C-alpha positions in Angstrom: 168.8 175.6 -81.7 167.0 173.7 -79.3 167.0 176.2 -76.7 165.5 178.1 -79.0 162.4 176.1 -80.4 162.1 175.2 -76.1 161.7 179.0 -75.8 159.2 179.9 -78.8 157.6 176.5 -77.7 157.1 178.1 -73.7 156.3 181.7 -75.4 153.7 180.4 -77.5 152.0 178.2 -74.7 151.9 181.2 -72.7 150.3 183.2 -75.1 147.5 180.9 -76.1 147.3 180.9 -72.1 146.7 184.7 -71.8 144.5 184.4 -74.8 142.0 181.6 -73.4 142.4 183.5 -69.6 141.3 186.5 -71.2 138.2 185.2 -73.3 136.9 183.7 -70.0 137.7 186.9 -67.7 135.3 189.1 -70.6 132.6 186.0 -70.6 132.6 187.1 -66.7 132.2 190.3 -67.2 129.5 189.5 -69.6 127.6 188.0 -67.0 128.2 190.0 -63.8 127.6 193.2 -65.6 123.7 192.0 -66.5 122.8 191.9 -62.8 124.6 195.4 -62.7 122.4 198.7 -62.5 119.4 200.0 -60.4 117.8 196.7 -60.4 120.3 194.5 -58.7 120.4 191.0 -59.7 122.7 188.4 -58.2 125.0 186.1 -60.5 123.9 183.0 -60.1 119.7 184.0 -61.1 121.2 185.7 -64.0 122.6 182.4 -65.1 119.6 180.9 -64.4 117.5 183.7 -66.6 119.8 183.1 -69.2 119.6 179.3 -69.0 116.0 179.3 -69.1 115.5 180.4 -72.3 117.6 177.1 -73.8 116.5 174.6 -70.8 113.6 173.8 -69.7 114.0 175.4 -65.7 111.1 176.2 -63.6 110.7 180.5 -62.9 111.5 181.1 -59.6 112.0 185.1 -60.4 109.4 187.8 -60.7 108.7 188.6 -64.9 109.9 192.3 -64.3 113.6 190.1 -63.7 113.6 188.7 -66.8 112.6 191.7 -68.7 115.0 193.7 -67.6 117.4 191.1 -68.0 116.3 190.0 -72.0 115.3 193.6 -73.3 117.1 196.4 -71.2 120.4 195.4 -70.3 121.8 192.3 -73.2 121.3 194.5 -76.1 123.4 196.7 -73.7 126.3 194.4 -72.7 126.2 192.5 -76.4 126.8 196.3 -77.6 129.4 197.0 -75.3 131.1 194.0 -76.1 131.2 195.0 -79.9 131.7 197.9 -79.8 134.9 197.5 -77.5 135.8 194.5 -79.7 135.3 196.2 -82.9 137.6 199.5 -82.3 140.6 197.4 -80.2 140.9 195.0 -83.7 140.6 198.1 -86.0 143.1 199.9 -84.1 145.7 197.0 -83.8 145.1 196.4 -87.7 145.9 199.6 -88.5 148.8 200.4 -86.2 150.2 196.7 -88.1 149.5 197.9 -91.4 150.4 201.4 -91.0 154.1 200.4 -88.9 152.8 203.4 -86.4 152.2 202.3 -82.8 150.1 205.6 -82.3 147.4 205.3 -84.8 144.0 205.1 -84.0 141.3 203.9 -86.0 139.8 207.4 -86.9 143.1 208.2 -88.7 141.6 207.8 -92.2 138.2 209.9 -91.6 136.3 207.2 -91.1 135.1 208.7 -87.5 134.5 211.9 -88.5 132.5 210.4 -91.7 129.9 208.4 -89.2 129.5 211.8 -87.2 128.6 213.4 -89.9 125.9 211.3 -91.1 124.3 210.5 -87.6 124.3 214.4 -87.2 122.6 215.1 -90.6 119.8 212.4 -90.1 119.5 213.8 -86.7 118.9 217.3 -88.0 116.6 215.7 -90.6 114.6 214.1 -87.5 114.7 210.8 -88.5 114.4 207.5 -86.3 117.6 206.0 -84.4 117.4 203.0 -87.1 118.2 205.6 -90.0 120.9 207.5 -87.9 122.8 203.9 -87.7 122.8 203.8 -91.5 123.7 207.2 -92.4 126.5 206.7 -89.9 128.0 203.7 -91.1 127.3 204.8 -95.0 129.0 208.4 -94.3 131.9 206.2 -92.2 132.8 204.1 -95.4 132.5 207.2 -97.8 135.2 209.4 -95.9 137.5 206.5 -95.9 136.8 205.7 -99.7 137.3 209.6 -100.6 140.7 209.4 -98.5 141.8 206.6 -100.6 140.8 208.4 -103.7 142.7 211.6 -102.6 145.9 209.6 -102.2 145.4 207.6 -105.2 145.4 211.6 -107.2 148.8 212.0 -105.9 149.8 209.2 -108.1 151.5 207.4 -104.9 150.5 204.5 -102.6 153.2 205.4 -100.0 151.3 204.9 -96.2 152.5 208.6 -95.6 150.2 210.1 -98.2 147.5 207.7 -96.5 148.0 209.2 -93.6 148.3 212.8 -94.9 144.9 212.4 -96.9 143.1 211.1 -93.9 144.2 214.2 -92.2 142.9 216.2 -95.0 139.6 214.5 -94.7 139.2 214.7 -90.8 140.0 218.6 -91.1 137.3 219.0 -94.0 135.1 216.5 -92.2 135.3 218.4 -88.7 134.5 221.4 -90.3 130.9 220.2 -91.7 130.5 218.6 -88.6 130.8 222.0 -86.9 128.7 224.2 -89.4 125.6 221.2 -88.9 125.8 222.2 -84.8 125.8 225.7 -85.6 122.7 225.3 -87.4 121.0 222.7 -85.5 117.7 223.7 -83.0 119.4 224.5 -79.9 116.6 223.5 -77.7 116.3 219.8 -79.2 118.2 218.6 -81.8 122.1 220.2 -80.6 121.3 218.5 -77.5 120.9 215.3 -79.0 123.7 215.5 -82.1 126.0 216.5 -79.0 125.3 213.3 -76.8 125.5 211.0 -79.6 128.7 212.4 -80.9 129.9 211.7 -76.6 129.3 208.3 -76.8 126.2 206.2 -75.4 125.0 202.5 -75.1 121.8 203.3 -73.9 119.9 203.2 -77.2 121.3 199.8 -78.5 118.4 197.1 -79.0 118.9 194.3 -81.0 117.4 195.7 -84.8 120.8 197.6 -84.3 122.9 195.1 -83.9 121.2 192.7 -86.2 121.9 195.3 -88.9 125.8 195.6 -88.1 126.2 191.9 -86.9 126.5 190.0 -90.5 129.4 192.4 -91.7 131.3 192.5 -87.9 131.6 188.9 -88.3 132.4 188.5 -92.0 135.5 191.7 -91.4 136.2 190.2 -87.7 136.8 186.5 -89.7 139.0 187.9 -92.3 141.0 190.4 -90.1 142.0 187.1 -87.8 142.6 184.7 -90.7 145.0 186.7 -92.4 146.7 188.2 -89.3 149.8 186.8 -89.7 150.3 188.6 -93.2 150.1 191.4 -91.1 152.9 191.0 -89.4 154.7 191.0 -92.8 152.9 194.1 -93.7 154.9 195.5 -90.3 158.2 194.8 -91.8 157.8 197.2 -94.4 157.1 197.3 -98.2 160.1 195.6 -99.6 160.0 192.9 -97.3 156.8 192.4 -97.7 157.0 192.3 -101.6 159.9 190.1 -101.2 158.1 187.5 -99.4 155.5 187.2 -102.2 152.8 189.1 -100.5 150.9 191.5 -102.5 151.3 194.5 -100.8 148.5 196.6 -102.3 145.7 193.9 -102.1 146.8 193.0 -98.7 146.2 196.7 -97.6 143.0 197.1 -99.4 141.2 194.2 -97.6 142.7 195.2 -94.0 142.0 198.7 -94.3 138.0 198.2 -95.3 137.8 195.1 -93.0 139.2 197.7 -90.3 137.2 200.8 -91.7 133.7 198.5 -91.5 134.6 197.5 -88.0 135.1 201.1 -87.1 132.2 202.6 -88.7 129.9 199.7 -87.1 131.3 200.4 -83.7 130.5 204.4 -84.3 126.7 204.3 -85.4 126.2 201.9 -82.7 127.2 203.7 -80.0 129.0 207.3 -81.1 132.1 208.3 -81.3 134.9 206.6 -78.5 138.1 207.8 -78.4 141.2 205.9 -76.9 140.0 202.4 -76.9 141.9 201.6 -80.6 144.8 203.5 -79.4 145.5 202.1 -75.7 144.3 198.6 -76.4 146.4 197.3 -78.8 149.0 198.4 -76.3 147.9 196.4 -72.8 147.6 193.9 -75.6 151.5 193.8 -76.5 152.3 194.2 -73.1 150.9 190.0 -72.3 151.8 188.6 -75.5 154.1 191.3 -77.3 154.0 192.2 -80.8 153.3 188.9 -82.9 149.8 189.6 -84.9 149.1 186.0 -84.7 147.9 186.4 -81.0 147.5 190.0 -80.2 144.8 190.4 -82.8 142.5 187.9 -81.1 143.3 189.2 -77.9 142.9 192.9 -78.9 139.0 191.8 -79.0 138.4 190.3 -76.4 140.8 192.8 -74.4 138.7 195.6 -75.9 135.0 194.0 -75.0 136.5 193.6 -71.6 137.6 197.2 -71.3 134.2 198.3 -73.0 132.1 196.5 -70.6 133.9 198.1 -67.1 133.4 201.6 -69.1 129.5 201.3 -69.5 129.1 199.6 -66.0 130.8 203.1 -64.9 128.6 204.7 -67.3 125.2 203.8 -66.3 126.0 202.6 -62.0 128.1 205.9 -61.0 125.8 208.3 -60.8 122.5 208.7 -61.3 122.6 210.2 -64.8 124.2 208.1 -67.5 128.1 209.4 -68.0 128.9 209.4 -71.9 131.4 207.2 -72.9 134.0 209.0 -74.5 134.6 211.6 -71.0 135.3 207.9 -69.3 137.8 206.2 -72.1 139.4 209.8 -72.0 139.9 210.1 -68.4 141.4 206.0 -68.0 142.8 206.1 -71.6 144.9 209.2 -71.1 146.5 208.2 -68.3 147.1 204.6 -69.1 148.6 205.6 -72.3 151.1 208.0 -70.7 152.1 204.8 -68.4 152.5 202.8 -70.8 154.8 205.8 -72.8 156.8 206.0 -69.6 157.6 202.3 -69.6 158.7 202.5 -72.7 160.9 205.5 -72.1 162.9 203.8 -69.5 163.0 200.8 -71.6 165.0 202.6 -74.0 
């Protein structure tokens, strides 16, 4: 008994240390990324410029340098942190609730719905702010439609919910194809295609402010109930035996995860692999205990997206779509994780 408690203490201490290190690495990557670009700025100067907004520091740098950091790069880095954290957190929660490590955040049709909302508003010639609102609203509507279809069959099983998501995804993908077919190939179609491939180039403070309150609330809720996700992963009978209201818990976690995914999609477009691969990387570090895995996935996803965005805007003279980079990185990493799991078996 004493040895078992000692092992648990060592494991908990190791997981907390890993969580702290990951948070520090994320902060360092964020600050370092502010200096990367065609107009390079040293990390020390970046820290001074950031601190000048809070402390009275004598300006020894040109004004254009401050403008580049605060008006161009900072909102983009904040967007990368939010998008990566939201996608990886929702992926972790989905995989825990559905008891399936192959589940991704777009399972219930949220990405397809958000894509239709954005494409429709682009087709109508609306502004970027309205495009973001359309993506957010249509993403949530898609999930509501998925939940409604699953309830038509008068069953609350996870399998029926997943099948309903497949149906909704199929229909929404067809509608998106029709929208792209009717779009002007000289103007609106390229904009729709580029948005669907993912980019943080258009992220500004007003877009961040619009979704930030919901992101903070949903993230706080999921972190607060993360130990209950462990119970949900045991199965329906076990959860009910432990006194957990299964239906209410699933509703809360699915809604919060859906909002996080929709918020990420409406800021940066559809970005794949983040919500699928990052939770697996987190399990390699801290195991399957959601007490540590849920907060760790936020920092891992944020760090991953910052690295991807740095590659997208610095490797070539033109910006590379984020979805292309996440696919090139995520697919091989996921293949390695599957091979590692096979070798363990």
